C-alpha positions as CSV (number, residue, x, y, z in Angstrom):
1,M,9.7,8.6,45.9
2,Y,11.2,9.3,49.8
3,R,7.7,9.5,51.2
4,L,6.6,6.5,48.9
5,I,9.8,4.5,51.0
6,N,8.0,6.3,54.3
7,R,4.7,5.1,53.4
8,N,5.6,1.8,53.5
9,A,8.5,1.6,56.5
10,V,7.5,-1.6,57.8
11,E,7.4,-3.5,55.0
12,I,10.5,-2.2,53.1
13,P,12.6,-3.5,56.4
14,E,11.5,-7.0,55.6
15,R,13.2,-7.9,52.6
16,I,16.7,-7.2,53.4
17,S,18.0,-9.9,55.4
18,I,19.4,-10.3,58.9
19,K,22.1,-12.2,57.2
20,D,23.2,-10.1,54.7
21,V,23.5,-7.2,57.5
22,K,25.3,-9.2,59.8
23,T,27.4,-10.7,57.1
24,Y,28.8,-6.3,56.1
25,S,29.2,-5.5,60.3
26,E,31.6,-8.9,60.3
27,L,33.6,-7.4,57.2
28,L,34.2,-4.3,58.3
29,D,34.9,-5.1,61.6
30,E,37.6,-7.7,59.9
31,L,38.9,-5.4,57.4
32,N,41.7,-4.2,59.8
33,R,42.5,-7.6,61.9
34,T,43.0,-9.5,58.2
35,D,45.4,-9.2,55.0
36,V,42.8,-8.9,52.1
37,S,44.8,-9.5,49.4
38,K,45.4,-13.3,50.7
39,D,42.3,-14.1,52.9
40,A,40.8,-16.7,50.4
41,E,37.8,-16.3,52.8
42,Y,37.5,-12.5,53.4
43,R,37.8,-12.9,49.8
44,K,34.9,-15.3,49.7
45,K,32.5,-13.5,51.9
46,Y,33.2,-9.9,50.7
47,H,32.1,-10.8,46.8
48,G,29.6,-12.7,47.9
49,F,28.4,-10.1,50.0
50,W,28.7,-7.6,48.0
51,K,28.1,-9.9,44.3
52,M,30.7,-9.0,42.6
53,R,31.4,-10.7,39.4
54,F,34.8,-10.0,38.5
55,P,36.0,-10.2,35.1
56,S,39.4,-11.8,35.6
57,H,42.0,-13.1,37.7
58,R,44.1,-10.0,37.2
59,Y,41.3,-7.6,38.1
60,R,40.3,-9.4,41.0
61,E,44.3,-9.7,42.4
62,A,44.7,-6.1,41.7
63,Y,41.3,-5.3,43.5
64,F,42.3,-6.8,46.4
65,D,45.5,-6.0,46.7
66,Y,44.1,-1.9,46.3
67,L,42.3,-2.8,48.9
68,Q,45.0,-3.8,51.3
69,K,47.2,-1.1,50.8
70,H,44.4,2.0,51.2
71,K,43.2,0.5,54.4
72,K,44.1,2.7,57.0
73,R,42.7,5.3,54.8
74,N,39.5,7.7,54.0
75,D,39.9,9.8,51.4
76,V,40.0,6.9,48.7
77,T,37.2,8.1,45.9
78,P,36.1,5.7,43.1
79,K,37.4,7.8,40.4
80,A,41.3,7.4,42.0
81,V,40.2,3.4,41.9
82,C,39.0,3.1,38.2
83,Q,42.3,4.7,37.4
84,A,44.8,2.5,39.7
85,L,42.8,-0.3,38.1
86,K,42.4,0.6,34.8
87,N,45.3,-1.5,32.6
88,T,43.3,-4.6,34.8
89,S,40.4,-3.9,33.8
90,V,39.4,-5.0,29.8
91,D,37.5,-6.2,27.8
92,E,37.9,-9.6,25.1
93,K,39.0,-6.4,22.7
94,D,41.9,-5.1,25.3
95,K,39.2,-2.1,25.5
96,H,39.3,-1.1,29.4
97,I,35.9,-1.2,31.3
98,I,35.3,0.8,33.8
99,Q,34.0,-1.3,37.3
100,F,32.6,1.6,39.1
101,S,30.2,-0.4,41.2
102,F,33.4,-2.2,42.2
103,A,35.5,1.3,42.7
104,T,32.7,2.9,44.9
105,K,32.5,-1.4,47.2
106,L,35.9,-0.3,47.7
107,A,35.8,2.8,48.5
108,H,32.6,2.1,51.0
109,M,34.6,-0.1,53.5
110,L,36.7,2.3,54.1
111,D,34.6,5.1,54.6
112,Q,31.0,4.1,55.4
113,K,30.3,8.1,54.6
114,V,30.7,7.0,50.5
115,P,27.4,6.1,48.8
116,I,27.4,3.0,47.0
117,Y,26.7,3.2,43.2
118,D,24.6,-0.1,41.3
119,D,21.7,-0.6,38.9
120,R,18.9,-0.2,41.8
121,V,20.5,3.2,42.5
122,S,21.0,4.4,39.7
123,A,17.6,2.7,38.3
124,F,15.6,4.7,42.1
125,F,17.8,8.2,40.6
126,F,17.2,7.7,37.3
127,I,20.9,7.9,36.5
128,R,21.9,6.9,33.3
129,N,25.3,4.8,32.7
130,P,27.6,6.5,29.7
131,K,27.8,5.4,26.6
132,T,30.8,3.0,26.0
133,D,31.8,4.3,23.0
134,I,33.3,7.5,24.2
135,S,36.7,7.6,25.9
136,F,37.6,6.0,29.5
137,D,38.4,9.0,30.5
138,D,34.8,11.1,29.7
139,R,33.0,8.2,30.6
140,L,34.3,7.8,34.2
141,N,34.1,11.7,34.9
142,L,30.5,10.9,33.8
143,Y,30.5,8.2,36.6
144,S,31.9,10.2,39.0
145,E,29.8,13.2,38.3
146,S,27.2,11.3,39.2
147,H,28.8,10.0,42.3
148,E,29.0,13.6,43.1
149,F,25.2,13.9,42.8
150,L,24.7,10.5,45.3
151,K,26.6,12.4,48.2
152,R,25.6,15.9,47.9
153,E,22.1,14.2,47.7
154,Y,22.4,11.3,50.7
155,K,24.2,14.4,52.6
156,R,20.6,16.3,51.9
157,V,18.4,13.5,52.6
158,I,20.3,12.6,56.4
159,A,20.7,16.7,57.2
160,N,16.6,17.2,56.2
161,G,15.6,13.9,57.7
162,L,13.7,12.3,54.7
163,L,13.8,9.3,55.9
164,E,14.2,9.4,59.2
165,P,11.1,7.0,59.5
166,S,12.6,4.3,57.4
167,I,16.2,4.6,59.3
168,R,14.3,4.4,62.6
169,A,12.5,1.3,61.4
170,F,15.3,-0.7,59.8
171,R,17.7,0.5,63.1
172,R,14.9,-1.0,65.6
173,K,14.1,-4.2,62.9
174,F,18.1,-4.7,63.2
175,H,19.3,-3.6,66.4
176,E,21.7,-6.1,67.3
177,Y,24.0,-4.8,63.6
178,P,23.8,-1.3,64.4
179,Q,25.2,0.7,61.0
180,E,27.1,4.2,62.9
181,D,26.8,6.0,59.5
182,N,23.3,6.5,57.6
183,V,24.6,6.0,54.3
184,K,24.6,2.1,54.0
185,I,20.8,2.5,55.6
186,I,19.7,4.6,53.1
187,D,21.6,2.4,50.8
188,W,19.6,-0.5,52.0
189,L,16.5,1.6,51.8
190,I,16.9,2.0,48.3
191,W,18.1,-1.6,47.2
192,A,15.1,-3.5,48.7
193,F,12.7,-0.5,47.4
194,V,13.7,-0.9,43.9
195,S,14.0,-4.5,44.0
196,L,10.4,-4.7,44.9
197,A,9.2,-2.2,43.0
198,R,11.1,-4.0,39.9
199,E,9.1,-7.1,40.7
200,G,5.6,-5.7,41.1
201,A,5.1,-5.1,44.9
202,F,3.1,-2.0,43.9
203,V,0.5,-3.7,41.3
204,S,0.3,-6.3,43.6
205,E,-0.4,-3.8,46.7
206,K,2.2,-5.5,48.3
207,L,3.8,-1.8,48.8
208,Q,1.2,0.8,49.0
209,H,1.3,4.2,46.8
210,E,-0.6,6.3,48.3
């Protein structure tokens, strides 16, 4: 799969917009200069960029309160976020919902070495979400195991230069908004690759597969 991304190292970054990369850089830059629990404009930009639909007003408030209180730390784990927000994340039957993708995005904002978990990343690595008929703790442990795999895998990709041609292509296109850590660049590349593949880019030969 990495070979396919590198094979299309020119085409894939074209799927990523300069506006999105700029917004990401702004969110990181502004994080420590505002109170995110109160700044409506920052919060609007944040959930617009991360494409987050909060399950409730209560959860949204708790989410940004948590981000505000922990933004000087870089040891926050997605598991800890889910545990802290457990009682604010429930469905109409009062069953606890695990917003694991949201939690990884919060942890990533505090430490850019934390991989983001979402539907495109899970599709790329063939990761199945835990079943909903098991306990909250069991579901959260399974999500956390998948996330630990992502952390190990991204380190391996970076250490062995498995996506180096594509990372260089990304940096050439977005040189005005440099990403200090390659983890988010890998996320951009996987997001764009899966998005294009889902749209039939291999069938239409927009992407090369050989």
